[in-house]
C-alpha positions in Angstrom: -27.8 6.6 4.1 -29.8 7.7 0.6 -27.9 10.0 -1.8 -29.7 13.8 -2.4 -31.4 13.9 -5.3 -29.0 16.8 -7.0 -26.1 14.8 -6.6 -27.5 12.0 -9.6 -27.2 15.5 -12.3 -24.3 17.0 -10.2 -21.6 14.0 -10.5 -22.4 14.1 -14.7 -22.2 17.4 -15.2 -18.8 17.6 -13.5 -17.7 14.6 -15.1 -18.7 16.1 -18.8 -16.7 19.3 -17.6 -13.6 17.4 -15.9 -13.6 15.1 -19.4 -13.3 19.4 -21.2 -10.9 20.5 -19.1 -8.4 17.2 -20.7 -9.4 17.2 -23.8 -8.4 21.3 -23.8 -4.8 20.1 -22.6 -4.9 17.5 -25.4 -5.8 20.2 -27.9 -3.2 22.5 -26.8 -0.4 20.0 -27.2 -1.5 20.4 -30.6 -0.6 23.9 -29.9 -3.9 25.0 -30.6 -6.0 27.5 -28.9 -8.7 25.2 -27.0 -10.9 27.9 -26.5 -10.8 28.8 -30.4 -11.2 24.8 -31.2 -13.9 24.4 -28.8 -15.7 27.3 -30.5 -15.3 26.0 -33.6 -16.7 22.8 -32.5 -19.9 24.5 -31.2 -20.7 26.4 -34.4 -19.6 23.9 -36.9 -22.7 21.8 -34.9 -25.5 24.1 -34.0 -24.1 27.4 -35.2 -26.6 27.6 -38.4 -29.5 25.9 -39.4 -27.7 23.8 -41.8 -25.3 22.5 -39.3 -28.1 21.7 -36.7 -29.5 19.8 -39.3 -26.3 17.7 -39.5 -26.1 17.1 -36.1 -30.0 15.8 -36.0 -28.6 13.6 -38.7 -26.0 12.3 -36.8 -28.3 11.9 -33.5 -31.1 9.6 -34.8 -28.6 6.4 -34.5 -27.8 7.5 -31.3 -31.3 8.1 -30.4 -32.5 4.4 -31.3 -29.4 2.7 -30.3 -29.4 4.6 -27.0 -33.1 3.4 -26.2 -32.1 0.0 -26.9 -29.1 -0.2 -24.6 -30.7 1.9 -22.2 -33.5 -1.0 -21.5 -31.0 -3.7 -20.9 -29.2 -1.2 -18.2 -32.2 -0.7 -16.8 -32.4 -4.8 -16.0 -28.2 -4.6 -15.2 -27.7 -6.0 -18.8 -24.8 -4.9 -20.3 -25.4 -4.9 -23.9 -22.5 -4.0 -25.6 -23.6 -5.5 -28.7 -25.6 -2.2 -30.0 -22.8 -1.8 -33.1 -23.7 -5.4 -34.2 -27.2 -5.4 -34.1 -27.5 -1.8 -35.7 -25.4 -3.7 -38.8 -27.9 -6.7 -38.8 -31.2 -4.3 -38.9 -29.5 -2.7 -41.6 -28.6 -5.5 -43.6 -32.4 -7.1 -43.8 -33.9 -3.3 -44.2 -31.6 -3.7 -47.1 -32.3 -7.2 -48.0 -35.8 -6.0 -48.6 -35.7 -3.1 -50.5 -33.4 -4.4 -52.6 -35.2 -7.7 -53.0 -38.5 -7.8 -51.8 -40.0 -4.7 -52.2 -39.3 -5.4 -56.6 -40.1 -9.1 -56.4 -43.7 -8.3 -54.3 -44.4 -5.3 -56.0 -45.1 -3.9 -52.7 -46.7 0.0 -52.3 -44.2 2.5 -50.8 -45.6 2.7 -47.6 -45.5 -1.4 -47.2 -41.8 -1.1 -47.8 -40.8 1.0 -45.5 -43.0 -0.5 -43.2 -41.7 -4.1 -43.8 -38.0 -3.0 -43.7 -38.6 -1.0 -40.2 -40.2 -4.8 -39.1 -37.5 -6.9 -40.6 -34.4 -4.6 -39.0 -36.0 -4.5 -35.4 -36.7 -8.8 -36.0 -33.1 -8.8 -37.2 -32.2 -6.9 -34.3 -33.9 -8.4 -31.7 -32.7 -11.9 -32.7 -29.4 -11.1 -32.7 -29.6 -9.7 -29.6 -31.7 -12.9 -28.2 -28.5 -14.9 -28.4 -26.7 -13.1 -25.9 -30.0 -12.7 -23.6 -30.2 -16.5 -24.0 -26.5 -17.5 -23.1 -27.1 -15.1 -19.7 -30.4 -16.4 -18.9 -30.6 -19.9 -19.3 -26.5 -20.7 -19.4 -25.2 -17.6 -17.2 -23.1 -16.6 -19.6 -21.3 -13.1 -19.1 -23.8 -10.8 -21.6 -20.7 -8.9 -21.9 -18.1 -10.9 -23.5 -21.1 -12.4 -25.6 -22.9 -9.3 -27.1 -19.1 -7.7 -27.9 -17.7 -10.8 -29.8 -21.6 -10.8 -31.6 -20.6 -7.4 -32.9 -18.0 -8.7 -35.3 -19.9 -11.7 -36.6 -22.3 -9.3 -36.8 -20.5 -6.9 -39.1 -18.3 -9.2 -40.7 -21.9 -11.0 -42.4 -23.6 -7.3 -43.1 -20.0 -7.0 -45.7 -19.9 -10.2 -46.8 -23.1 -9.3 -48.5 -21.7 -5.8 -49.4 -18.5 -7.0 -51.0 -19.9 -10.1 -52.8 -23.6 -11.5 -52.6 -25.1 -8.2 -53.0 -22.3 -6.0 -54.6 -23.8 -3.6 -57.4 -22.3 -4.7 -61.0 -22.5 -1.1 -61.7 -20.8 0.4 -58.9 -17.2 1.0 -60.7 -15.5 -1.4 -58.4 -16.8 0.3 -54.9 -18.0 -2.5 -52.7 -21.6 -1.3 -52.1 -25.2 -2.8 -53.1 -27.3 -0.9 -55.7 -29.0 2.3 -54.2 -32.7 1.7 -53.0 -35.8 2.9 -55.3 -36.0 6.8 -54.2 -39.8 5.9 -53.5 -38.9 3.7 -50.4 -36.4 6.2 -48.8 -37.2 7.7 -45.2 -38.9 11.1 -46.3 -37.4 14.3 -45.0 -39.1 15.6 -42.2 -40.8 18.9 -42.6 -42.3 19.8 -39.0 -39.3 21.4 -38.1 -39.8 25.0 -39.2 -36.2 26.4 -39.1 -34.2 23.6 -41.4 -32.7 24.8 -44.5 -34.2 23.8 -47.8 -31.9 20.5 -48.9 -31.7 19.3 -45.5 -30.8 15.8 -44.8 -32.9 15.1 -41.3 -35.5 12.3 -41.9 -38.2 10.6 -40.7 -36.1 8.8 -38.4 -36.3 11.3 -35.9 -40.0 10.9 -35.7 -39.4 7.2 -35.2 -37.1 8.0 -32.8 -39.5 10.4 -30.7 -41.6 7.9 -30.8 -39.7 5.1 -29.7 -38.8 7.2 -26.4 -42.7 8.0 -25.4 -43.4 4.4 -25.8 -40.1 3.2 -23.5 -40.6 5.8 -20.7 -44.7 4.7 -21.0 -43.9 0.9 -20.9 -40.8 1.1 -17.8 -43.1 3.7 -16.2 -46.8 2.6 -16.3 -46.8 -1.0 -17.0 -46.9 -4.2 -15.0 -43.6 -5.7 -17.1 -41.6 -2.3 -16.6 -41.9 -2.8 -13.0 -40.8 -6.5 -13.5 -38.1 -4.8 -15.6 -37.2 -2.3 -12.9 -37.3 -4.7 -10.1 -35.1 -7.5 -11.0 -32.3 -4.9 -12.3 -32.4 -3.6 -8.9 -33.0 -6.8 -6.8 -33.1 -9.7 -8.7 -33.3 -12.0 -5.5 -36.4 -10.3 -4.7 -37.8 -10.6 -8.0 -37.7 -14.6 -7.8 -39.1 -14.5 -4.6 -41.6 -13.0 -5.7 -42.3 -15.1 -8.3 -41.4 -13.0 -11.6 -40.2 -14.7 -14.3 -36.5 -13.4 -14.4 -35.1 -16.0 -17.5 -37.9 -14.5 -19.4 -37.7 -10.9 -18.6 -33.5 -11.6 -19.8 -34.2 -12.8 -23.3 -37.1 -10.0 -23.8 -35.4 -7.1 -22.5 -32.2 -8.1 -25.0 -35.1 -9.0 -27.7 -36.1 -5.1 -27.2 -32.6 -3.7 -27.0 -31.3 -5.3 -30.2 -34.6 -4.6 -32.2 -34.3 -0.4 -31.4 -30.9 -0.9 -32.5 -31.9 -2.7 -35.6 -34.3 0.0 -36.4 -31.3 2.8 -35.8 -29.6 0.4 -38.6 -32.6 0.8 -40.8 -33.1 4.3 -40.4 -29.3 5.4 -41.3 -29.5 2.4 -44.1 -32.7 4.1 -45.7 -32.6 7.4 -44.6 -28.8 8.5 -45.0 -27.3 6.1 -47.3 -29.8 4.1 -49.0 -27.9 1.9 -49.8 -25.5 -0.9 -47.6 -22.2 0.0 -47.6 -18.8 -0.2 -45.9 -18.7 2.7 -43.4 -22.3 2.9 -42.6 -21.9 3.3 -38.9 -18.5 5.2 -37.7 -19.3 3.6 -34.3 -23.0 4.3 -33.5 -23.5 1.8 -30.9 -20.6 2.0 -28.8 -21.3 5.7 -29.0 -24.8 4.7 -27.4 -23.6 3.2 -24.6 -22.1 6.5 -23.5 -25.0 8.4 -24.4 -27.4 5.9 -22.2 -25.3 6.6 -19.5 -25.1 10.5 -19.3 -29.2 10.0 -19.6 -29.4 8.5 -16.6 -31.4 5.5 -18.6 -33.9 8.4 -19.2 -35.6 7.5 -22.7 -36.3 11.5 -23.0 -32.9 12.2 -21.7 -31.2 9.7 -24.6 -32.4 12.3 -27.2 -31.3 15.3 -25.9 -27.7 13.6 -25.1 -27.9 11.8 -28.8 -28.1 15.4 -30.1 -25.5 16.6 -28.1 -23.1 13.5 -29.5 -24.4 13.9 -33.1 -22.9 17.8 -32.6 -20.0 15.7 -31.6 -19.3 14.2 -34.5 -20.5 16.7 -37.0 -17.3 19.0 -34.8 -14.9 16.4 -35.7 -15.4 17.0 -39.3 -15.5 21.2 -38.3 -11.7 21.5 -36.8 -10.2 19.1 -39.2 -11.2 21.2 -41.6 -11.0 24.5 -40.1 -8.7 24.3 -37.1 -6.3 21.6 -38.7 -6.6 19.6 -36.0 -7.3 15.7 -36.6 -10.8 14.1 -36.6 -9.9 11.6 -33.7 -9.9 14.2 -31.3 -13.8 14.2 -31.0 -13.3 10.4 -30.4 -10.7 11.0 -27.7 -13.4 13.4 -26.1 -15.9 10.8 -26.8 -13.9 8.5 -24.6 -12.8 11.2 -22.2 -16.3 11.8 -21.4 -17.2 7.8 -20.8 -13.8 7.7 -18.8 -15.1 10.6 -16.2 -18.6 9.5 -16.2 -17.9 5.9 -15.2 -15.3 7.0 -12.7 -17.7 9.6 -11.6 -20.3 7.2 -10.5 -18.1 5.9 -7.4 -19.1 9.4 -6.0 -22.8 8.6 -6.3 -23.0 5.3 -5.2 -20.5 5.9 -2.2 -20.4 8.7 0.3 -16.6 9.4 0.7 -15.0 10.5 4.1 -11.7 11.7 4.8 -10.2 10.4 8.5 
């Protein structure tokens, strides 16, 4: 028996609603009116042009990393390593911007392109490791991709703290700033953004990536193979589809998109490699992909909502005297209820 079409959308909506109700109970336990807190969060994230611009800034890495994990999830590959792949992308892009750009006397547009390429290559290679282990040795990709996050972050921070540390940084563990010519430019095609906004070209890159990913998944032979292997690997094997090759390739593409997210955050916002570059974008991207039902355009929309949630955390800390971790708790509740709601999408419950 097939599930009705509306159930696939009703379950996530109800799941998010239940998560917000649970979050309201937690907020109320802090002696704060939940309605007022949620109102402050909404206004802080979407109420003004500046607030919305900051939401978009937070959404850009979530979009790219969310697109990355969504293509892996399409093939039932649980890439939990987007955080590490993001850091590897940021590290590779920083190396190009700090050293190759001045050494090779590159024009700025070529340096930005090379930073993007280096980030995708580093993230893709980092994703290929659990892909190879899964495809060839049948090692659980959840464990390998998750553990590689800690390796990648430690690797990048070793360069931040020691090898690439800025001697003029007054003791702070940062690299030097990138040359301003190779910062990702601010976008101009959204008319209502205020002067001095921080929304950069990473948003354009994310939209293009979503269009390309949608086309590949729905209009190409490889996209068809990805869907078939994810839905029925035995049928794919009998049809002669190269499963091992596709496992590795999907993890490479997944890691490349996450690496691109790291480059966008480094070159568009921080303008250097530094501690705290990512507050867990790679992990939040998992929730984004699930809520979007692995739809590339849905990922863009859900990423904006979660970007707003990140911005709202700062807002309620300032205006409501609530801990910023409230927004992290709400994110966790959303993931918990969404995963729990999958039971109702997959199975029909009967009361006897």
